[in-house]
SEKEFI-871140 format. One record per residue (C-alpha): x, y, z; residue number from 1. Coordinates in Angstrom, 1 decimal, decimal comma. Layout:
<recs>
> X:Y:Z:NUM;
...
</recs>
This chain:
<recs>
> 0,0:-0,1:0,0:1;
> 1,5:3,3:-1,2:2;
> 3,0:5,7:1,8:3;
> 0,7:8,4:2,3:4;
> -2,6:6,7:1,9:5;
> -4,7:7,6:4,8:6;
> -5,2:4,0:6,3:7;
> -6,9:3,5:8,7:8;
> -7,7:4,4:12,0:9;
> -8,6:3,3:14,7:10;
> -11,2:1,6:16,8:11;
> -12,3:3,9:18,6:12;
> -11,2:7,1:17,9:13;
> -10,1:6,3:14,2:14;
> -7,5:8,3:11,8:15;
> -5,9:7,7:9,4:16;
> -2,0:7,0:9,6:17;
> 0,3:6,4:6,6:18;
> 3,3:3,6:6,4:19;
> 4,8:3,5:9,4:20;
> 8,1:2,8:12,0:21;
> 8,2:2,6:15,4:22;
> 11,1:5,1:15,1:23;
> 8,9:7,9:14,1:24;
> 6,3:7,7:11,9:25;
> 4,9:9,5:8,6:26;
> 1,4:10,7:8,1:27;
> -0,7:12,6:6,1:28;
> -0,8:16,5:6,6:29;
> -4,8:16,0:7,8:30;
> -3,6:13,8:10,4:31;
> -1,8:16,2:11,6:32;
> -3,4:18,9:11,3:33;
> -6,2:17,2:13,4:34;
> -3,8:16,0:15,9:35;
> -3,4:19,6:16,5:36;
> -6,9:20,6:16,8:37;
> -8,0:22,2:20,0:38;
> -10,7:19,5:20,1:39;
> -8,5:17,3:21,1:40;
> -6,7:20,0:23,7:41;
> -9,1:21,4:25,2:42;
> -12,6:20,0:24,4:43;
> -11,8:16,5:25,1:44;
> -10,0:16,4:28,5:45;
> -12,9:18,7:29,5:46;
> -15,5:15,8:28,8:47;
> -13,4:13,0:30,2:48;
> -13,2:15,6:33,4:49;
> -16,8:16,0:33,6:50;
> -17,8:12,6:33,3:51;
> -14,9:11,8:35,8:52;
> -16,2:14,0:38,3:53;
> -19,8:13,0:38,0:54;
> -18,8:8,8:37,4:55;
> -16,8:8,5:40,5:56;
> -18,8:9,5:43,0:57;
> -22,1:8,0:42,0:58;
> -21,2:4,7:40,8:59;
> -19,2:4,0:44,2:60;
> -22,2:5,0:46,1:61;
> -24,4:2,8:43,9:62;
> -21,9:-0,1:44,3:63;
> -22,2:-0,1:48,1:64;
> -25,5:0,1:47,9:65;
> -25,9:-2,4:46,1:66;
> -23,6:-4,7:47,3:67;
> -23,6:-4,1:51,5:68;
> -28,4:-3,6:51,4:69;
> -29,1:-5,7:49,1:70;
> -30,8:-8,7:51,1:71;
> -32,0:-10,3:48,4:72;
> -30,6:-10,4:45,2:73;
> -32,9:-10,5:42,0:74;
> -31,5:-10,7:38,5:75;
> -31,8:-6,4:38,3:76;
> -29,4:-6,3:41,0:77;
> -26,7:-8,9:39,7:78;
> -27,0:-6,8:36,6:79;
> -26,5:-3,3:38,0:80;
> -23,7:-4,9:40,0:81;
> -22,0:-5,6:36,5:82;
> -22,9:-2,2:35,0:83;
> -21,6:-0,4:38,0:84;
> -18,6:-2,2:37,9:85;
> -18,0:-1,4:34,1:86;
> -18,5:2,0:35,0:87;
> -16,0:2,0:37,1:88;
> -13,3:0,7:36,0:89;
> -13,6:2,8:32,7:90;
> -14,0:6,4:34,9:91;
> -10,8:5,1:37,2:92;
> -8,9:5,6:33,4:93;
> -10,4:8,7:32,4:94;
> -7,3:10,4:34,2:95;
> -5,0:9,2:32,1:96;
> -7,0:10,1:28,8:97;
> -7,4:13,6:30,4:98;
> -3,7:14,0:30,7:99;
> -2,8:12,4:27,3:100;
> -4,9:15,4:25,7:101;
> -3,9:18,3:27,8:102;
> -0,1:17,0:26,8:103;
> -1,0:17,8:23,2:104;
> -1,6:13,9:22,6:105;
> 1,6:12,9:24,1:106;
> 0,8:9,6:25,5:107;
> 3,6:9,1:28,9:108;
> 2,3:6,2:30,1:109;
> 3,8:3,7:28,4:110;
> 2,6:0,9:25,6:111;
> 0,9:-1,8:28,1:112;
> -1,3:1,3:29,5:113;
> -2,2:2,4:26,4:114;
> -3,8:-1,2:25,6:115;
> -6,1:-1,7:28,7:116;
> -7,5:2,4:28,4:117;
> -8,0:1,8:24,7:118;
> -10,0:-2,0:25,6:119;
> -11,4:-0,7:28,6:120;
> -12,8:2,5:27,0:121;
> -14,8:0,1:24,1:122;
> -15,6:-2,2:26,5:123;
> -17,2:0,2:28,8:124;
> -19,8:1,1:26,8:125;
> -19,8:-2,6:25,0:126;
> -20,8:-4,3:27,9:127;
> -23,2:-1,3:29,3:128;
> -25,7:-1,4:26,6:129;
> -25,7:-5,4:26,2:130;
> -26,3:-5,2:30,3:131;
> -28,9:-2,7:29,4:132;
> -30,8:-5,0:26,7:133;
> -30,1:-8,0:29,4:134;
> -31,9:-5,9:31,4:135;
> -34,9:-5,8:29,3:136;
> -35,2:-9,1:28,6:137;
> -34,9:-9,9:32,4:138;
> -38,1:-7,7:32,6:139;
> -39,7:-8,8:29,5:140;
> -39,5:-12,5:30,6:141;
> -40,9:-11,7:34,1:142;
> -43,8:-9,2:33,1:143;
> -44,5:-10,9:29,5:144;
> -43,9:-14,7:30,5:145;
> -44,0:-14,9:33,7:146;
> -44,7:-18,8:33,9:147;
> -41,6:-19,4:31,9:148;
> -39,6:-17,1:33,8:149;
> -40,5:-19,2:36,9:150;
> -38,7:-21,9:35,7:151;
> -35,2:-20,9:34,1:152;
> -33,5:-20,1:37,5:153;
> -32,5:-16,3:37,2:154;
> -30,3:-15,7:39,5:155;
> -27,7:-18,7:38,1:156;
> -29,0:-17,1:34,7:157;
> -27,9:-13,9:35,1:158;
> -24,5:-14,4:36,8:159;
> -24,1:-16,7:33,6:160;
> -25,2:-14,3:31,2:161;
> -22,6:-10,9:32,8:162;
> -19,7:-13,8:32,1:163;
> -21,2:-14,2:28,5:164;
> -21,1:-10,6:27,8:165;
> -17,7:-9,9:29,3:166;
> -16,6:-12,4:27,1:167;
> -18,7:-11,0:23,8:168;
> -16,9:-7,8:24,7:169;
> -13,6:-8,6:25,1:170;
> -13,1:-11,1:22,4:171;
> -13,9:-9,2:19,6:172;
> -11,2:-6,4:20,8:173;
> -8,7:-9,2:20,9:174;
> -6,8:-7,6:17,7:175;
> -6,1:-4,3:19,8:176;
> -5,0:-5,8:22,9:177;
> -2,4:-8,0:20,1:178;
> -1,4:-5,0:18,2:179;
> 1,1:-1,7:19,2:180;
> -1,0:1,1:19,8:181;
> 1,5:4,1:20,7:182;
> 2,7:5,6:17,9:183;
> 5,7:8,1:17,8:184;
> 5,3:10,6:15,4:185;
> 7,9:11,8:12,8:186;
> 6,6:15,2:12,3:187;
> 5,6:16,1:15,4:188;
> 6,6:15,4:18,8:189;
> 3,8:13,3:19,7:190;
> 3,5:9,7:21,0:191;
> -0,1:8,7:20,2:192;
> -2,4:6,4:22,2:193;
> -4,8:5,0:19,7:194;
> -5,4:7,8:17,6:195;
> -3,2:6,7:14,9:196;
> -3,1:2,7:14,0:197;
> -0,3:1,3:12,0:198;
> -1,5:0,5:8,7:199;
> -0,4:-3,4:9,2:200;
> -3,0:-3,7:11,7:201;
> -5,5:-4,6:8,7:202;
> -4,2:-5,1:5,2:203;
> -7,0:-3,3:3,4:204;
> -9,0:-0,4:4,3:205;
> -12,2:-3,1:3,3:206;
> -11,0:-4,9:6,5:207;
> -10,8:-2,1:8,7:208;
> -14,5:-0,4:8,0:209;
> -15,8:-4,6:7,9:210;
> -14,2:-5,3:11,8:211;
> -15,8:-2,1:13,2:212;
> -18,8:-2,4:11,5:213;
> -19,3:-5,7:12,9:214;
> -18,8:-4,5:16,2:215;
> -21,0:-1,6:15,5:216;
> -24,1:-3,9:14,3:217;
> -23,2:-6,5:17,1:218;
> -23,2:-4,0:20,3:219;
> -25,3:-0,9:19,3:220;
> -28,1:-2,1:16,3:221;
> -29,0:-5,7:17,7:222;
> -29,2:-4,5:21,1:223;
> -31,6:-1,7:20,4:224;
> -34,2:-3,3:18,4:225;
> -34,2:-6,3:21,0:226;
> -34,9:-3,9:23,5:227;
> -37,1:-1,4:21,4:228;
> -38,9:-5,4:21,3:229;
> -39,0:-5,6:24,8:230;
> -40,3:-2,6:26,0:231;
> -43,0:-2,1:23,5:232;
> -44,2:-6,0:24,6:233;
> -44,0:-4,7:28,2:234;
> -46,2:-1,6:28,0:235;
> -48,8:-3,4:25,4:236;
> -48,8:-6,3:28,2:237;
> -49,2:-3,2:31,6:238;
> -52,3:-1,5:29,2:239;
> -54,3:-4,7:28,6:240;
> -53,9:-5,6:32,3:241;
> -56,8:-4,5:34,7:242;
> -54,6:-5,5:38,3:243;
> -54,1:-2,9:40,5:244;
> -50,3:-3,4:40,8:245;
> -49,9:-3,6:37,2:246;
> -51,8:-0,4:36,8:247;
> -49,1:0,8:39,5:248;
> -46,5:-0,3:37,6:249;
> -47,1:1,6:34,6:250;
> -45,7:5,0:35,6:251;
> -42,8:2,7:37,0:252;
> -42,2:1,4:33,5:253;
> -42,5:4,6:31,9:254;
> -40,0:6,2:33,8:255;
> -37,4:3,4:33,5:256;
> -37,9:3,6:29,7:257;
> -37,7:7,7:29,4:258;
> -34,1:6,6:31,6:259;
> -33,3:4,4:28,8:260;
> -34,6:6,5:26,3:261;
> -32,2:9,7:27,8:262;
> -29,5:7,1:27,9:263;
> -29,7:5,8:24,2:264;
> -30,2:9,1:22,8:265;
> -27,7:11,0:24,4:266;
> -24,9:9,0:24,2:267;
> -25,4:6,0:21,7:268;
> -27,5:7,5:19,1:269;
> -24,9:10,7:18,5:270;
> -22,3:8,0:18,6:271;
> -23,9:5,7:16,1:272;
> -24,4:8,8:13,3:273;
> -20,9:9,9:13,4:274;
> -18,9:6,5:13,4:275;
> -21,3:5,9:10,6:276;
> -20,7:8,7:8,5:277;
> -17,3:8,8:9,3:278;
> -16,8:5,1:7,9:279;
> -18,7:6,2:4,7:280;
> -16,7:8,9:4,2:281;
> -13,4:7,3:5,4:282;
> -14,8:4,7:2,2:283;
> -14,3:7,6:0,3:284;
> -10,7:8,7:1,6:285;
> -11,8:11,3:3,3:286;
> -12,2:12,1:7,3:287;
> -14,8:12,8:10,1:288;
> -12,5:11,5:12,8:289;
> -12,8:15,1:15,0:290;
> -16,5:14,6:15,6:291;
> -16,1:10,4:15,5:292;
> -13,8:10,9:18,6:293;
> -16,2:13,9:20,4:294;
> -19,1:11,5:20,0:295;
> -17,3:8,8:21,1:296;
> -16,1:11,0:24,6:297;
> -20,0:12,1:25,0:298;
> -21,0:8,6:24,7:299;
> -19,0:7,9:28,3:300;
> -21,8:9,7:30,0:301;
> -23,3:6,3:30,1:302;
> -21,5:5,9:33,1:303;
> -23,0:9,3:34,7:304;
> -27,3:8,0:33,8:305;
> -26,6:4,4:34,8:306;
> -27,1:4,9:38,4:307;
> -30,7:6,4:37,2:308;
> -31,0:3,1:35,8:309;
> -30,8:1,5:38,9:310;
> -33,1:3,6:40,8:311;
> -35,6:2,6:38,9:312;
> -34,9:-0,6:38,5:313;
> -34,7:-2,0:42,0:314;
> -36,9:-1,7:44,4:315;
> -34,5:-2,3:47,2:316;
> -32,4:0,0:46,0:317;
> -34,5:3,1:45,3:318;
> -35,6:2,5:49,1:319;
> -32,5:2,4:51,1:320;
> -30,9:5,3:48,8:321;
> -33,9:7,4:50,0:322;
> -33,4:6,0:53,8:323;
> -29,7:6,7:53,7:324;
> -29,3:9,8:51,8:325;
> -32,6:11,4:52,0:326;
> -33,9:10,0:55,1:327;
> -37,3:9,5:53,6:328;
> -39,4:8,7:50,5:329;
> -39,8:10,9:47,3:330;
> -43,0:12,1:46,9:331;
> -44,6:9,9:44,1:332;
> -42,0:6,8:44,6:333;
> -44,0:5,0:47,4:334;
> -42,5:1,7:49,4:335;
> -45,4:-0,5:47,9:336;
> -43,9:0,5:44,0:337;
> -43,7:-2,9:42,8:338;
> -41,1:-3,6:40,2:339;
> -41,0:-5,8:36,8:340;
> -39,4:-9,0:38,0:341;
> -41,1:-11,9:39,5:342;
> -38,9:-11,6:42,8:343;
> -41,0:-8,3:43,3:344;
> -43,9:-8,4:41,9:345;
> -46,4:-11,0:42,1:346;
> -47,6:-12,3:39,1:347;
> -50,8:-14,3:39,1:348;
> -50,5:-17,2:37,0:349;
> -53,4:-17,4:34,2:350;
> -54,6:-20,8:35,0:351;
> -55,6:-19,2:38,6:352;
> -56,7:-16,1:37,8:353;
> -60,5:-15,4:38,3:354;
> -63,0:-16,9:34,9:355;
> -65,5:-14,5:34,0:356;
</recs>
């Protein structure tokens, strides 16, 4: 491949390098301009700083409540703990990204830490959306198919599901773990971390697009479709129910769906749109990497919204939070408000329902 052809770059922030040598790699003029943009040196570290400041205390408190004050573990609690751990791992590594961009995209922490930060940046986003999808499926089974839900041992299934999620998240990222992601630039005094990738990582541009396009399909489009189906089915079931308990649950369902829609709309949809645009332009030998990278940084705000999922998703978490932090019940959220799983809400079997 000719030396100055913009090659693929990067999984999470992709750029276009040319032929590279570890002692000092040549990159295109467009890449040089992009790396010197104020977006990289000011906007990105500002976004990461806000996420770090909000996410660390919120998720630390959430993990404490989930682990210490959950008397009965439900599938929702298991999924929320999994989500909290992923958010904390990502958030604790944000200071490295902040320093990297404040130092004008010069990575001072070594190759190994660059790989860890890169993998966990992708892993958090992918783990978050797969876990939310799992919560949606668990709620769907608990409300729409309560009798089938009872026979699948939900706690054991939820733990196994979390293991499968992490396996699915890490295996596709193996190519990133195998390659050197820190690049010394010849024309700038920089050592980039995952902003410029060696073209030998992918033999052709189409391989790069296929790889990252597959990640988009597996970790964004498919989970969003499944979540949409689950919550539409839940709403239809609740609307057709005359049970007093289910009527009270409708409001709770709406709150949870609103939170999930906020997460998807604010965090994921902009990133999906930017990524698709970026890949299309890349195929046409152009780039939209700056917008792509900003959208990827904004997607990290899912760490700040996830505690709301725990609050509206678990009755026990909500009650403990109200008692410990507020010392009173929040108006509109009664202690008796039911949750959407067989553990927290009694569902009358169809065969036992009163005949009309």
